[in-house]
Every structure is written in C-alpha cells, then in structure tokens.
C-alpha positions as CSV (number, residue, x, y, z in Angstrom):
1,M,31.9,83.8,-97.8
2,K,30.7,87.1,-96.6
3,E,27.0,87.5,-96.2
4,M,24.5,90.1,-96.5
5,K,21.8,89.3,-94.1
6,L,18.3,90.5,-94.0
7,R,17.1,89.0,-91.0
8,S,13.3,89.1,-90.5
9,F,11.5,87.2,-88.2
10,I,8.1,87.0,-89.2
11,H,5.6,85.4,-86.6
12,I,2.2,85.0,-88.0
13,I,-0.2,83.4,-85.6
14,F,-3.5,81.7,-86.9
15,L,-6.4,81.0,-84.0
16,S,-9.0,78.7,-85.7
17,N,-11.2,76.7,-84.2
18,M,-9.3,75.1,-81.2
19,F,-5.9,74.9,-83.1
20,F,-3.1,77.5,-83.0
21,F,0.0,77.9,-85.7
22,I,2.8,79.8,-85.7
23,I,4.5,80.6,-88.7
24,T,8.4,82.1,-88.5
25,V,10.1,83.0,-91.7
26,N,13.8,83.7,-91.8
27,I,14.9,85.5,-95.0
28,T,18.6,85.6,-95.7
29,A,20.2,87.7,-98.8
30,V,23.3,86.9,-100.2
31,R,25.1,89.0,-102.1
32,A,24.9,88.0,-106.2
33,G,28.4,85.8,-106.7
34,E,29.5,86.1,-103.6
35,C,28.5,82.2,-102.4
36,A,27.6,79.2,-104.5
37,V,24.9,77.3,-103.5
38,T,24.9,74.2,-106.0
39,G,27.2,72.4,-107.6
40,T,28.8,71.2,-111.3
41,L,28.6,68.3,-113.0
42,T,30.9,67.8,-116.1
43,G,32.1,64.4,-118.2
44,K,32.6,62.3,-121.2
45,I,30.2,59.8,-122.7
46,T,31.9,56.8,-124.4
47,V,31.7,53.4,-125.6
48,S,32.8,50.6,-123.4
49,L,35.0,48.9,-125.5
50,S,36.5,51.2,-127.9
51,G,36.7,54.2,-125.9
52,R,35.4,56.2,-128.8
53,C,33.3,59.6,-127.7
54,I,29.8,59.4,-128.2
55,P,28.3,62.9,-129.4
56,N,24.7,63.9,-128.8
57,A,23.8,61.6,-125.6
58,L,21.1,62.7,-123.3
59,V,22.6,63.0,-119.5
60,T,20.1,63.3,-116.9
61,V,20.1,63.7,-113.1
62,P,16.9,62.8,-111.2
63,V,17.4,65.7,-108.0
64,A,14.3,65.0,-105.8
65,L,11.2,66.4,-108.3
66,L,13.3,67.6,-110.8
67,T,15.7,66.4,-113.6
68,F,18.7,68.2,-115.0
69,K,18.7,67.6,-118.7
70,T,21.9,68.2,-121.3
71,A,23.5,66.5,-124.3
72,S,26.5,65.5,-124.6
73,D,29.0,67.4,-127.4
74,S,30.8,66.3,-130.5
75,A,33.4,64.9,-128.2
76,G,31.0,63.4,-125.7
77,I,32.0,66.1,-123.2
78,F,28.7,67.2,-120.9
79,T,28.6,69.8,-118.1
80,I,25.2,70.9,-115.9
81,T,25.3,73.4,-113.8
82,G,23.2,74.6,-110.8
83,I,22.3,71.1,-109.3
84,P,21.8,71.2,-105.6
85,P,24.3,69.4,-103.4
86,G,23.9,65.7,-102.5
87,K,25.1,62.4,-102.0
88,K,24.6,59.6,-104.7
89,Y,22.9,61.1,-107.5
90,A,22.4,58.5,-110.3
91,I,23.6,60.1,-113.4
92,R,22.4,58.3,-116.9
93,A,23.2,58.7,-120.0
94,N,20.9,57.4,-123.3
95,K,21.1,57.4,-126.9
96,K,19.5,55.1,-129.3
97,G,21.3,52.4,-130.5
98,Y,23.3,52.1,-127.4
99,K,22.9,50.5,-123.7
100,S,21.6,52.9,-121.1
101,G,24.7,54.3,-118.8
102,I,24.6,55.1,-115.1
103,S,26.7,55.8,-112.6
104,F,26.5,57.6,-109.6
105,A,28.3,61.2,-107.9
106,S,27.9,63.4,-105.3
107,I,27.6,67.2,-106.1
108,N,29.5,69.2,-103.0
109,T,28.4,73.4,-103.0
110,G,30.6,75.6,-105.1
111,D,32.6,72.1,-106.7
112,I,32.7,70.9,-110.4
113,T,32.4,67.0,-109.8
114,H,34.0,65.1,-112.8
115,C,32.1,61.9,-113.8
116,D,33.1,60.2,-117.1
117,L,29.8,57.4,-117.9
118,S,30.3,55.0,-120.7
119,M,27.5,52.5,-123.1
120,S,27.6,49.6,-124.8
121,L,26.2,49.2,-128.7
122,L,23.2,46.9,-129.1
123,Y,23.1,44.4,-131.2
124,L,20.8,43.8,-133.7
125,K,19.1,40.4,-133.9
126,L,18.3,39.5,-137.5
127,L,15.8,37.0,-138.0
128,Y,16.0,34.7,-141.1
129,P,12.7,34.8,-143.2
130,N,13.9,31.6,-144.6
131,G,13.7,29.6,-141.7
132,G,17.1,30.2,-139.9
133,E,19.0,29.0,-142.3
134,S,23.0,29.3,-141.3
135,I,25.3,31.9,-142.1
136,Y,29.2,30.5,-141.9
137,A,32.3,31.8,-142.3
138,G,33.5,33.7,-145.5
139,S,29.7,33.7,-146.8
140,E,28.5,36.8,-148.1
141,V,24.7,38.0,-147.0
142,N,23.0,40.8,-148.0
143,I,21.4,42.1,-144.7
144,S,18.6,44.9,-144.8
145,W,16.6,45.7,-141.6
146,D,14.5,49.1,-140.5
147,A,15.7,51.6,-138.0
148,V,13.8,51.0,-134.7
C-alpha cells in the first residue's frame, strides 16, 4: 500500500477569556485506487423454510449516523459498497409480507463480507364475519381480504 503523504501540520492557537485552544490538523492524501478504507457487504435473501429467493427486499446497515441501503435483485442477491470497517453491524432485510430478517457481520477494510439473511412469511389472520364458525378439512371456503 503506497501512500502519498502531505504532511501538513497546522497549529492554530486561540486566546480568549483565559482559555487556550490549540487545534492540530494532520492532512494525509492517498492516491486514488491504492488504498481501500471501506468494505463491501454481499449476500442473498431467502425464505427460511423453502430457501426460495426474495427479490426486491430492502437491506439496511445502520452505521453511526448513516444508513446504507440497497434492494435485492431478482435472484435475492444484494451488494452494498463503501461501508466503513467495524464489528457486529446489524444487517436487516425487510419486505412486505415477510417477517424481518436480521444478522450480524463485521466489515473489514478492503474485504468483501458475505452475509445471507432468511425471512419467514407472515401469515394472515382471518376473522370470520359469521361469529367464528369452524372450517373443517376438505371444506370449500371462499376467502377474500384486503392487502395491508
């Protein structure tokens, strides 16, 4: 790893009402493409029981005051680049109709971290307008509902 260092030390001294401040700034420039300071996260979003891929799931990684986001593609694959290195980031996947998936991963500088997430289907709770009549196996029932 080559660094082009611009070693500039700037000392600024402030004197104000008996307070003494020294600010030191160290500027280091690195040639583009020679030193990665972030990592990449990639993985696949699937249904927990069937293993079927989940397209268009929102994947989020909160890092301090930032949140990195992307959507999984048609094969359930996602990639997020530019994540600062750190340990135990919470990676979440969300999509309407599924229970959120969560996993934890560490991101290392210059590395590609692989983290798969699984989500389970949410089930509909049917409320019967006729006061709770039971449905027996083999019965034919017409069901309708509104998407939430």
